[in-house]
N, C-alpha and C positions, 0 to 999 in steps of 0.2 A: 505495499499499500503506500502510496506518495504522499509526502508531506505536501498539504495543501498551501501552508502558511510559509513556508520556507521560501528562499530564494532561489531561484535556477541559477546555474552556472551556464556560462556559455562555452562553448569548446573553444578552443586554440585558434583555430582556422575563422571562426566567426569574428572573434577579436582583432585579428589581423586584418581582415576584410574590410572592417569597421573602420580602423584606424588609416587603412590606405585610402578609403574612399574620402574620409574626413581631411587628409593631406592633399588630395587631389582637388576637392572643392575649394579648399584654402588657396590653392596654387591657380586654381582658374578664375577665382576674385583678384588676386594680386595681377595675373596679366591684363585682366578687363579695366581695372583701375588704371594701369600703367599704360594702357591703349587710350583711356578716356583724357587723361593728363596730356599725352603727347599731340592728340588731335586739336585738345583745346589750346594749346601753345601754338600750334601751325595756324589756326584760324586767328589766334591774336597777333602774329606777326603779319599774317596778311593784311588784316584790318590796318594796322599801323602804318604799312606800307602804301595802302589806299588813301588813308588820312594824310600821309605825306605829299603824295602826288597832289590832292586835292589842294593842300595848303599851299603848294607853290603856285600852282594854276590860278587859284583864286588872288593870291597877291599880285600877280603878274597882270591879271586882267583889271586889278584895282588901281594899279600903277598907270596901266593905259588910260583908264578912264579919269584919272587925275592930271596926268602931265601931258597927254596926248602922244606919247610915244612909248614903246615898251622898253623896259629897262635893258641897260648894256650889260649888265651880269647879275649873277644871283646875290651877291655882297650888298647891291643896293637894297635890294628887298629885305634881307636880314637887318641892314643897320637902320633904315629909315621906315620901313612900312610894316615892322612888327610880325615878320616872317620867323617861326621857331621852327627849325627842323634839327631834329638829332644827327650831325653830321658823322658822330662815331659810328650810329647804326645805321645810315644810309648814304649811298654816293648819289649826288644830286647833279645830273647833265642838263646844263642850261646852255643852249646854243642858238644866240641871237643871230637872226638872218636878215632883217633889217629896221629900220625905226618903225615902220608900220606894218610888220609881218610878223604874227605870233611866233616867238621863238620855239623850238625844238626842246620840250621838257621831259625829262625821264628820269624816274627815281628808281635806285636798285637796293636792294638789301646788301649789306657787306659781309 
């Protein structure tokens, strides 16, 4: 006759399988967390690059609206028109073509 109120002991194989399953679930959670953080970082960097491009273009158009010609270089926009671009994080290519032609503007990540 079996003891109804006693605890059942699991066999050794069942304990090992349970532990392996727990470790596998834990590792899966860690991998998914790492993937999410990596994806979030990539999206954040793309948004920062897009914002930098927009800021340079907006400052250039603002300069043209006030002065009547496009700026000769990016330094004028930084010094006098409040353009804030992290030059340690981005490479800004600003190629003026003429006084009344929009310069070629490209912003690249470093």
